[in-house]
N, C-alpha and C positions, 0 to 999 in steps of 0.2 A: 504494499499500499504505499503510495507516493503522494505527499501533502506539500502544497507549493503555499507559502505565507508570505504575504505584501505588507511591506511598511505603509504608512499612513498616506492614503490617497489624497491629493491635492487639488481640488477645485476642479473645473472644467478639464484642463488640459491631462490631469491625471485620468479622468473619467474616459476622456477621447482616446488616451492611450492604451487603456483596457479594452474597450470597445474595437480597436483596430488591430491589437495584437494578443490578447489573452488566450483565445481559443487556438491560435497557432502554436504559442508556447504550451499550451496543455497537451497538444498532440504531439509536439516533439520530445517533451520531457515525460510523456506517458504519465501525466498526472491523474490522480482519482479524486483529491479534493482540493479546494482553493479558498483559503481564508484571508480577509485583508481588514486593516483597519481603517475604518471610513469616518473618523471624527471631523475631518478637514475637508469632506468631499463636496460641501455646498459652499461654493465661494470661499473656501478656505477656512471657514470656521462652521463646526457643526454638520448637521446632516439631516436631510429631509426624507419622507417616505418616497417622493419622487426619484429623488438622486439614488437611493438605497435600491429601489427596484430597478433603475438603469444599471447599477452596479452588478446587480444579481443577473440581469439578462447579458451582460458581457461576459459571465462564466465564474463569477464568485458564487461559492456556495454558502459562507457565512460572514457577516460582518461583525466585528467588534468596535467598542467606541472607548473613548477617553474622556479627560477633563472638559472637553467641548461639548460632550453628550447634548447638553440642553440649549446651545448656543442660538439654534434656530427655534423660533417662539413657539411654534406649534408641535414641535415634534415629541413633546411629552403626551401630546394627545394621540399620536400616530404609532407610537413605537408598539404598543401592545398588539397590532395587528400585523407585524413584521415578525414572523416565525423564524426569519434567518438571521436576526440581529439581536445581539446581546449588549447590554449595559453593563459598565464595570460592577462586579459583584459586591464590593465593599462601599457602595452608596447606601444611605438609609435605606431600610427594607420598605419604607413608604413610596419609594420611587417607583414609576412605572418600568415596565419592561422586564424581560427575562434576565436572570443573573448568570445563566449557563446555557448552551446549547447542546445536543446530542445529535450527530448526524450519521447516516448510514453510507457505507461505502463497501459495495458487494457483499452485503450480509455482516460486515463487522461495523461496531458502533465507536463514533469517535466523541469524545467529550472535549467541550472548550469554553474556556471562560477567562476574563480579564479582570485584574486588580489594580488599581490606582496606587501609586506609592504617595506618600506622605511628605518627603523632604522636598523642599521648595516648589510644593505644588499647593494650588488654591482650593479645591473642594475638601471639605471635612468629611472624612471617611473612616470608616473601621479598620482596623490593624489589617494591612494586607496579607501579612502571614498567618495570622489566626484565620482570615477569611478564606484564604488559599487551602489551608489544611483541612478546614471543615468542607469544602468542596471536593476536595481530592478523596475525603473518607467516604463522603456521600455518594461518589460517583464510581469509584476503583471497581465495585463489584456489579456495576450497570454495563461498562464499556470495556472495549478491547483495546482503546488508546486514549491517552489523554493529553490535550494541549493547553498550555496556561502562558497567556500574555501579562506582563507586568509594564503598564503603561506610567513612566515615572521619568524623573528629571536626572536622577544622578546614577551613575553606572554602579556606586557602590552599594546602593539599595537593590538595584537589580541583580547584581551578582550576588548578593546575600541571599535573596529569596532563590536564585537558580541554585547554590549549594543547599539551602534548606529543602528544596524539592527534588534534590538529585536523586535519582532511583524511585522516585514514586510517580513520575509522569514521564511522557516521550520527548516533549519539546516545551521549553520554556524561552520565549522571545520577549525582547523589548521593543517598546515604540516610544513616540513622544518627541525625541530629539530631531527627527528627519535627517540625521547623519549616521550612516552605516558604521558600525564597528568590525574591527578585523578579528574579534576573539571568539568567533563562531568555531565550535567544537563540540564533542561528546565528552561529558564529564566522566569522573572515574565510575559513578553509579550507573551510567548507561542513558543520562538524559541530554539530549541536545540542546545546546544553549548557543544564544548570541544577544549580547547586550541591547543593541538597537539594529533594526532591520533597514533603517533609512525611511524612504519615500517613494512614492509612486506618482511623479509629479516634475515640475521644471527644475531641471539641475542649474540652469544658468541663472540663479537665483540666490537669496539669502532665505534660506529653510523654504523655498517655495513662493517668495514674495518678491516683489520687484527689487531690483537691486538698489537703483538711485534712491528710491524712497525711504529704504530701510538703512542705507548708508547716511543720508541726511538725518535722520533721527539720532545716531550715534555721533554724529559731528557737532550737531548745533543743538540738539536735545529738544527741538520744536516739536509740537505733535502734528503729524500727518499720516494719512492713510497709506497703508501698504498693501496694493492690490496684488492679486496672485499673479505672478509670472508667466511667462509663454514659451521660452525657449529652452531647448536641449530637454526636451521631455523623455523620461526615463521610469523604468520600473526597477525597484530593489525590494529584495526579501531573500527567502531562504527555501530550501526543498530539503525535506525530510523522508527517508524510507523507512518503513516498520515492516517487520516481518509479521505478516498476519496469523501466522501459526504460534509464535512465540509471544507476540505484543512487544519484541523488543525492537528499540530503534538501531538499525544496523547502518544507515548513511545520513550524512549532513553535508550540505553544499550551499554556499552563498550564491545568490543569483542577481545578477544586475544587466538590463537589456535597455539599450538606448535608442532613440529614434534614429540613428544614424545605421544600426544593424538591421533596420528593416528594408526589404525588398521594395521598391516602388509600388508594386502591385499590392502589397499587404496593408498599405497606410489608408485608412478611410477619412477622406477630408470632410465627410458631412459634420 
């Protein structure tokens, strides 16, 4: 069983890239399931039911979210209808939405959930370690494989939860910074790990936003809007392979595909 996981989808450029490229990638890599963080999919901040459905139709099987989960005004009224979307599990239990997903792949069940980190992060959330441990205990006898996302600012918090869950889940991946890390590997307990997958969006940017506006904010400190950038769009993430017979992770690979890697015939300009 091969699972492709994608870093934060940023705005229309990220969505368009998935629409034009993802099905081809799935075929080339013999992918069974695709997971992606979609918290920046709508205008670079948050997600809507419409954009979530667009991402699903592009070939993503499950969408996770992060600290921007409620940035789009009406999404809290829409999320319960989206069976392929889960919010961070350590938000208050009164929040709408699912705190985990279970997906089927060839008769095998795969569990997926996200926890938010607490260091330098805005939302007030429960302990991600306690929440992750609770869900692992809940799901371990219900699924054949388990994937966990840590959406957090600091690498130290991500690494800590990686070691905390090593040997208990198949993959732990980090998101939020939009910059891929070079530490992807299988830990000694058998869990695949990467601190941050990066993003699916415009690389010629500052974390997916227009360069000039972002640089200006740092230089003079004046407030200004930083729209989603457009140039050098690419896909970043990882690919893991799980032995369906044993449930063990047997391979891990970083994935990065840029617009320039595409053949002209595969680019959808619509």
